[in-house]
C-alpha positions in Angstrom: 79.7 175.5 134.9 81.0 172.5 136.8 77.5 171.8 138.2 76.0 171.9 134.7 78.6 169.5 133.4 78.1 167.1 136.3 74.3 167.0 136.1 74.3 166.7 132.3 76.9 163.9 131.9 75.6 161.8 134.8 72.0 162.3 133.6 73.0 161.1 130.1 74.7 158.0 131.6 71.5 157.3 133.6 69.3 157.6 130.5 71.6 155.3 128.5 71.6 152.8 131.3 67.8 152.9 131.7 67.1 152.4 128.0 69.7 149.6 127.8 68.1 147.9 130.8 64.7 148.0 129.2 66.1 146.6 126.0 68.0 143.8 127.7 65.2 142.7 129.9 62.8 142.7 127.0 65.2 140.6 124.9 65.8 138.2 127.7 62.1 137.8 128.4 61.2 137.0 124.8 64.0 134.6 123.9 64.2 130.9 124.7 67.7 130.5 126.1 67.2 130.7 129.9 68.3 127.1 130.4 70.1 124.6 128.2 69.2 121.0 128.9 71.6 118.6 127.4 70.6 115.0 126.9 73.0 112.2 126.0 71.3 110.6 123.1 73.6 107.6 123.2 72.1 106.5 126.5 68.6 107.1 125.1 69.3 104.9 122.1 71.0 102.3 124.4 67.9 102.0 126.5 65.7 101.4 123.4 63.9 104.8 123.4 65.5 106.4 120.4 62.2 106.6 118.5 60.3 108.2 121.4 59.0 111.7 120.8 58.8 112.9 124.4 60.6 116.2 125.0 62.7 114.9 127.9 64.7 112.6 125.4 66.1 115.5 123.4 68.5 118.4 124.0 66.5 121.6 124.4 66.5 125.3 125.2 63.9 126.6 127.5 62.7 130.2 128.0 59.9 131.9 129.8 57.2 130.9 127.3 58.6 128.1 125.1 60.7 125.0 125.1 62.6 124.7 121.8 64.9 122.1 120.2 68.0 123.7 118.6 69.2 120.6 116.8 67.2 119.8 113.6 68.1 116.1 113.6 67.4 115.7 117.4 63.8 116.8 117.9 60.3 115.2 118.2 58.8 114.2 114.9 56.8 116.7 112.9 53.1 116.4 113.6 53.6 115.8 117.3 50.7 117.4 119.2 51.7 120.9 120.5 54.8 121.1 118.4 55.1 124.3 116.2 57.7 126.3 114.3 58.7 129.6 115.9 59.9 132.8 114.2 63.5 131.7 114.0 62.7 128.3 112.6 63.1 126.3 115.8 60.6 123.6 116.7 59.0 124.4 120.1 56.4 123.5 122.7 54.6 126.2 124.6 55.1 126.0 128.4 52.0 125.1 130.4 50.7 127.7 132.8 47.2 126.3 133.3 45.5 129.5 132.1 42.2 127.7 131.6 42.0 127.2 135.4 42.7 130.9 135.9 39.9 131.8 133.6 37.6 129.7 135.8 38.9 131.5 138.8 40.8 128.4 140.0 44.3 129.4 141.2 45.3 125.8 141.7 44.4 123.1 139.1 43.0 119.9 140.5 45.0 116.7 141.0 48.4 118.2 141.7 50.5 118.0 144.8 51.4 120.9 147.1 54.9 121.2 145.7 53.6 121.2 142.2 51.2 124.0 143.1 54.0 126.0 144.6 56.1 125.5 141.5 53.2 126.6 139.3 52.6 129.8 141.2 56.3 130.7 141.2 56.4 129.9 137.4 53.5 132.2 136.9 55.0 135.0 138.9 58.1 135.3 136.8 56.4 136.6 133.5 54.0 138.7 135.5 56.8 140.5 137.4 58.8 140.9 134.2 55.8 142.5 132.5 55.3 144.8 135.5 59.0 145.8 135.3 58.8 146.7 131.6 55.6 148.8 132.1 56.9 150.6 135.1 60.2 151.4 133.3 58.2 152.8 130.4 56.3 155.1 132.8 59.5 156.0 134.6 61.1 157.0 131.3 58.3 159.5 130.6 58.7 161.0 134.1 62.5 161.3 133.7 62.0 163.0 130.3 59.7 165.6 131.9 62.2 166.1 134.8 65.1 166.5 132.3 63.1 169.0 130.2 62.1 171.1 133.2 65.5 170.6 135.0 63.6 169.7 138.1 65.6 168.0 140.8 62.5 166.8 142.6 61.2 165.0 139.5 64.6 163.4 138.9 64.7 162.2 142.5 61.2 160.7 142.0 62.5 159.1 138.8 65.5 157.6 140.6 63.2 156.1 143.3 60.9 154.6 140.7 63.9 153.1 138.9 65.0 151.6 142.2 61.6 150.1 142.7 61.6 148.7 139.1 65.0 147.1 139.8 63.5 145.4 142.9 60.7 144.1 140.8 63.1 142.7 138.2 65.2 141.1 141.0 62.0 139.6 142.4 61.2 138.1 139.0 64.7 136.5 138.9 64.2 135.2 142.4 60.9 133.6 141.5 62.5 132.0 138.4 65.3 130.5 140.6 62.8 129.2 143.1 60.6 127.7 140.4 63.7 125.9 139.0 64.7 124.6 142.4 61.2 123.2 143.1 61.1 121.6 139.6 64.5 119.9 140.0 64.5 119.0 143.7 61.0 118.9 145.1 58.2 118.0 142.7 57.7 114.3 142.0 54.5 114.6 139.9 54.5 112.9 136.4 56.5 114.8 133.8 58.9 116.4 136.3 62.6 115.3 136.4 62.3 113.4 139.7 59.7 111.1 138.0 62.1 110.2 135.2 64.1 106.9 135.1 67.4 107.0 137.0 69.5 106.6 133.8 67.7 109.5 132.1 68.3 111.8 135.2 72.0 110.9 135.0 72.1 111.5 131.3 70.6 115.0 131.6 72.4 118.2 132.6 70.8 121.6 133.0 72.8 124.9 132.8 71.8 128.5 132.5 72.1 130.2 129.1 72.5 133.7 127.7 68.9 134.9 128.0 69.2 134.5 131.8 72.5 136.4 131.8 71.1 139.2 129.6 68.1 139.7 131.9 70.3 139.9 135.0 72.5 142.5 133.3 69.4 144.5 132.5 68.3 144.4 136.1 71.7 145.5 137.3 71.7 148.4 134.7 68.4 149.5 136.2 70.0 149.9 139.6 72.9 151.8 138.0 70.5 154.1 136.2 68.8 154.8 139.5 72.1 155.8 141.1 73.1 157.9 138.2 69.7 159.8 138.1 69.8 160.5 141.8 73.4 161.8 141.4 72.4 164.1 138.6 69.6 165.4 140.8 72.0 166.1 143.6 74.3 168.0 141.2 71.5 170.0 139.9 70.2 170.9 143.4 73.7 171.9 144.5 74.1 174.1 141.5 70.7 175.7 142.2 71.8 176.3 145.8 75.0 178.0 144.7 73.1 180.2 142.2 70.6 181.2 145.0 73.4 182.2 147.3 75.1 184.2 144.5 71.9 185.9 143.6 71.2 186.7 147.2 74.6 188.2 147.6 74.2 190.3 144.4 70.8 191.5 145.7 72.3 192.5 149.0 75.1 194.4 147.3 72.6 196.1 144.9 70.3 197.2 147.7 73.3 198.5 149.7 74.5 200.5 146.7 71.0 201.8 146.1 70.5 203.0 149.7 74.0 204.5 149.7 73.4 206.5 146.5 69.9 207.7 147.5 70.5 208.3 151.2 68.1 211.0 152.4 68.3 213.0 155.6 65.5 215.6 156.1 67.6 218.6 157.1 70.7 217.8 155.0 70.0 220.1 152.1 73.6 220.0 151.1 73.7 216.3 150.7 70.4 216.3 148.7 71.9 219.0 146.4 74.9 216.7 145.7 72.6 213.7 144.9 72.8 212.8 141.2 69.1 211.8 141.2 67.9 215.4 141.9 69.0 218.2 139.5 70.1 221.5 140.8 67.2 223.2 139.0 64.8 221.7 141.5 66.4 223.6 144.4 65.4 227.3 145.0 66.7 229.8 147.4 64.1 231.4 149.6 64.5 234.4 151.9 64.8 233.6 155.6 62.1 234.5 158.0 62.8 236.8 161.0 64.1 235.0 164.0 62.0 234.7 167.1 64.8 235.6 169.4 66.0 239.1 170.2 69.0 240.5 168.4 71.1 243.7 168.8 72.0 243.8 165.1 70.0 246.8 164.0 70.1 248.9 160.8 68.7 252.3 160.1 66.1 252.8 157.4 65.4 256.5 157.3 64.4 257.6 160.7 63.6 254.1 161.9 65.7 251.1 163.1 64.8 247.7 162.0 66.4 244.3 162.9 69.1 242.9 160.6 67.9 239.8 158.8 70.7 237.6 159.9 68.7 235.3 162.0 66.8 232.3 160.6 64.3 229.8 161.8 67.1 227.4 162.8 67.8 227.6 166.4 71.1 226.4 168.0 69.4 223.0 168.7 68.4 222.6 165.1 71.9 223.5 163.9 73.3 220.8 166.2 70.8 218.3 164.8 71.9 219.2 161.2 75.6 218.7 162.2 74.7 215.2 163.5 72.9 214.4 160.4 75.8 215.4 158.2 78.1 213.3 160.4 75.8 210.3 159.9 75.6 210.8 156.2 79.4 210.9 155.9 79.7 207.7 158.0 77.1 206.0 155.7 79.0 207.0 152.6 82.3 205.8 154.1 80.6 202.4 154.8 79.5 202.3 151.2 
């Protein structure tokens, strides 16, 4: 009972953690609050650029796929090329991943520096790894459901290993995001990157992480917790199966010993066979003994003739000793039982 409770509760915790992890990573991937870039509009207006529509002059949120402007009064003017309204009524730009060059089988677009190329590949890797994480966790969920239905410790161990691999994929996605942010802020000097902005604009801009980033990290950590819980439930289930196997083996040994003890058969122990409950007394018949093959002086008269007395039997003294030994062995076996 303790093993059942352990495996059931821990497996439920692992399932809840796994589903929560998938939900959190999906929410974090699709929302636009990974970083919050705050711009001091007073400095922008002071430098005579208050009417500029460039995105770098406005406070903005940035996610994996979009850069959005949360303040309605501080955003580029409507009609700016590339500006659109998203599902939650925020005005956004789509982030540039240079997909056209990928369709032409060009991994690196022309006319960019080496640091910019590294930043682009890291930026591309983050959504690809997050998508791989979500797909792998969906398949792992199906495998875990089969293992739970069949109560298979091996399938649960495989599920835990796959969840651990998915957690590593999610952590790799976060690592590539951090590396891409580092290259953007510290290495790349191409046009449009922060190091190419005027000095006063760099000093007026602050970048902090936001809640989408935190939610995604929590989902990755929950994936690791789900892997540990699933493996623990498999260990509980396997230990319970081992104890059940030992108990069944002991019961089988006792049952076999009882069976052999009740149905012990010795060829010359007719008395023991008669007392066996499995053979009714009606099956036993008394037959006359045959004349002995050894001489005897016990003679009786029948008319004018003397014939031997039928007191001998086919059992010689050696056979009688053998029967006595068999009875002794039977009694010893019954005592053992």
